[in-house]
C-alpha positions in Angstrom: 81.5 130.4 110.0 83.9 127.6 108.9 87.0 127.4 111.1 90.3 127.5 109.3 91.1 124.4 111.1 88.2 122.6 109.8 89.3 123.6 106.4 92.9 122.2 106.9 91.4 119.1 108.1 90.7 118.2 104.6 94.0 118.0 104.1 94.5 114.8 105.8 91.3 113.0 104.7 93.1 110.8 102.2 93.7 110.7 98.4 94.7 107.2 98.6 94.5 105.0 95.7 93.7 101.2 96.1 93.1 97.8 94.5 89.6 97.1 92.9 87.0 95.2 95.2 83.2 94.5 94.4 80.8 97.3 95.6 78.7 94.8 97.2 79.1 93.3 100.8 81.5 95.8 101.8 82.3 97.3 105.2 84.3 100.2 106.9 87.0 97.5 107.4 87.5 96.2 104.1 87.1 99.8 102.4 89.9 101.2 104.7 92.0 98.0 104.5 92.2 98.5 100.7 93.3 102.2 101.1 95.7 101.4 103.9 97.4 98.7 101.5 97.9 101.2 98.7 99.4 103.8 101.2 101.9 101.2 102.5 103.0 100.1 99.2 103.6 103.8 98.2 105.8 104.4 101.3 107.9 101.5 100.1 108.7 103.0 96.7 108.3 106.9 97.1 110.8 108.8 99.6 109.9 112.3 98.1 107.7 114.2 95.7 106.7 117.7 94.6 103.3 118.7 93.2 102.8 122.0 91.3 99.3 123.4 91.1 97.8 126.5 89.7 97.7 127.8 93.2 100.7 126.5 95.2 103.5 124.0 95.4 103.7 121.3 97.7 106.8 119.3 98.9 106.8 116.0 100.6 109.4 113.6 102.1 109.0 110.3 104.0 110.0 110.4 107.7 109.4 108.1 110.6 107.0 109.2 113.3 106.1 107.1 116.3 108.1 104.2 114.7 106.0 104.4 111.6 106.9 105.7 108.1 104.8 108.7 107.0 105.2 111.9 104.9 106.2 115.4 106.1 104.5 118.0 103.9 105.0 121.7 103.1 102.9 124.0 101.0 104.0 127.3 99.5 101.3 129.4 98.0 101.9 131.1 94.6 99.9 134.3 95.8 97.6 135.6 98.2 94.0 135.2 97.2 90.6 133.5 98.1 92.6 130.3 96.8 94.3 130.4 100.1 91.2 128.5 101.5 92.4 125.6 99.6 96.0 125.5 100.8 95.4 123.0 103.5 94.0 120.6 100.9 96.7 119.9 98.6 96.1 116.6 96.7 99.4 115.3 97.5 99.6 116.1 101.2 96.7 113.8 102.2 98.6 110.6 102.8 98.7 111.2 106.5 95.1 109.6 107.1 94.9 107.7 110.3 93.3 104.6 109.0 92.8 103.2 112.5 90.7 106.0 113.7 88.8 106.0 110.5 87.9 102.4 110.8 86.9 102.6 114.5 84.8 105.7 114.1 83.3 105.5 110.7 79.9 103.8 109.7 79.3 102.2 106.2 76.7 104.0 104.2 76.4 101.7 101.1 77.3 103.1 97.7 76.3 106.1 95.8 77.1 107.3 92.2 79.7 110.1 92.5 81.4 111.8 89.5 79.6 109.2 87.3 81.2 106.3 89.3 79.9 104.0 92.1 81.5 105.0 95.5 81.6 103.6 98.9 80.1 105.7 101.7 82.0 106.2 104.8 80.1 108.3 107.5 81.8 109.9 110.5 79.7 111.5 113.1 82.5 112.8 115.4 85.3 114.1 113.0 87.6 115.0 116.0 87.9 111.3 116.8 89.3 110.7 113.4 91.5 113.6 113.5 92.7 114.9 116.9 94.0 118.2 115.3 90.4 119.1 115.3 88.3 120.4 118.2 85.1 119.1 119.1 82.7 121.2 117.4 84.8 122.3 114.6 82.7 119.9 112.1 79.4 118.1 113.0 80.0 115.2 110.4 82.3 114.1 107.7 81.2 112.0 104.6 84.0 110.2 102.6 83.1 108.8 99.1 85.5 106.4 98.0 85.5 105.2 94.5 84.4 101.5 94.4 86.8 100.3 91.5 90.1 102.4 92.2 89.7 103.0 96.0 90.5 106.8 95.6 88.2 109.3 97.4 86.0 110.9 94.7 84.2 113.3 97.2 84.4 114.5 100.6 81.6 116.4 102.4 82.1 118.2 105.6 79.2 119.6 107.6 79.5 122.4 110.4 77.2 124.3 112.6 77.4 128.3 113.3 75.1 130.3 114.9 73.8 133.2 112.8 70.8 135.3 112.5 67.9 133.7 114.7 69.5 130.7 115.3 72.0 127.8 114.1 72.9 127.6 110.5 74.3 124.5 108.7 77.2 125.2 106.6 79.1 122.7 104.3 82.2 122.4 102.1 82.1 119.9 99.5 85.3 118.7 97.7 85.1 116.8 94.3 88.3 115.1 93.0 88.6 114.4 89.4 91.0 113.2 86.6 93.0 110.9 88.6 96.4 110.0 87.2 99.4 108.1 88.2 102.9 109.2 87.9 105.9 107.0 89.0 103.5 105.3 91.2 102.1 108.3 92.7 98.2 108.6 92.1 96.7 112.1 92.5 93.7 113.8 91.4 94.6 116.4 88.7 91.3 118.5 89.4 90.0 119.3 92.7 86.8 121.5 93.2 86.1 123.1 96.6 82.4 124.3 97.0 81.6 126.4 100.0 78.0 126.6 101.2 76.1 128.2 104.0 72.4 128.7 104.7 71.7 132.0 104.5 68.9 134.4 103.7 68.9 136.9 100.9 68.8 139.7 103.6 71.9 138.0 105.3 73.8 137.8 102.0 73.1 141.5 101.3 74.4 142.5 105.0 77.5 140.4 104.2 78.1 141.9 100.7 77.8 145.3 102.3 80.2 144.5 104.9 82.8 143.2 102.3 82.4 146.4 100.3 82.9 148.7 103.4 86.3 146.8 104.4 87.7 147.1 100.7 86.7 150.9 100.7 88.6 151.5 104.0 91.8 153.3 103.9 94.6 151.1 102.9 96.4 150.9 106.4 93.0 150.1 108.1 91.9 147.7 105.5 95.4 145.7 105.9 94.8 145.8 109.6 91.2 144.4 109.2 92.8 141.6 106.8 95.1 140.4 109.6 92.6 140.5 112.0 90.1 138.3 110.1 92.3 136.1 108.3 91.0 133.9 105.5 87.2 134.9 106.7 87.0 137.6 104.3 88.1 135.5 101.4 85.5 132.8 102.6 82.7 135.2 102.6 83.3 136.5 99.2 83.4 132.8 98.1 80.2 131.9 99.5 78.5 135.0 98.1 79.8 134.1 94.4 78.6 130.5 94.6 81.7 129.5 92.5 83.9 126.7 93.5 87.7 127.1 94.0 89.6 124.9 91.5 93.1 123.3 92.2 94.6 122.0 89.0 97.9 119.9 89.1 100.5 121.2 86.7 103.3 118.9 87.5 104.6 116.1 89.4 108.0 115.0 90.4 108.7 111.7 92.3 111.7 110.8 94.3 113.3 114.1 93.3 115.5 116.3 95.6 113.6 118.9 97.9 115.1 122.4 97.7 117.1 123.2 100.7 115.2 125.4 103.1 112.0 124.2 102.4 111.7 122.0 105.6 
């Protein structure tokens, strides 16, 4: 079972736009350098922004941490549902990527076609070294697919390992980022698709479905207590069984606007 912390990690992996470079003769340093350049340019012109999606509204303001400018973010869900799994992956909150850590711990994997466009492949074998918020073992590996022309992430892939049945099972979360648009200098994917996959046998799927059904048929008080204990794991199990992705769609973007009182 994927850790909530691992899902939140996707929030920080970087939806960063960048200047075009050739897809050939690239390296981790050159790719990350282009992403960093666009991030710094955005910091110069954007102090606050608000992004409203079909699932949540996210608020962001520029602050200084450790002597460097960055964005502080807050996300408010519109309702409680399986969509809460995507709460930590708001497209507008990903500008906190630690470029130096990524540069030091990633390897260049060439290019692949992703969402009908060439993309640079950056592979990380130890995600916790890139994001110290993660614990060792939360994720086995991360792969970043960076659009080779626009230098925005087009896909993210996280692999984890969890025990189940007779041994370990490999799980993964794939995030596809599409329909990039720029509003007042802020570039975001207006559609994000989250696909949760787990290596499960048909028998294990049946057992999981039966467990979910039993929990849903519990008395209301007992069912609510179970949900509090398991957190988002119930939603995650439903999502894995359905096979359908969670879709986040941007509905409105406001740049350099006043943040409502009480948000931070």
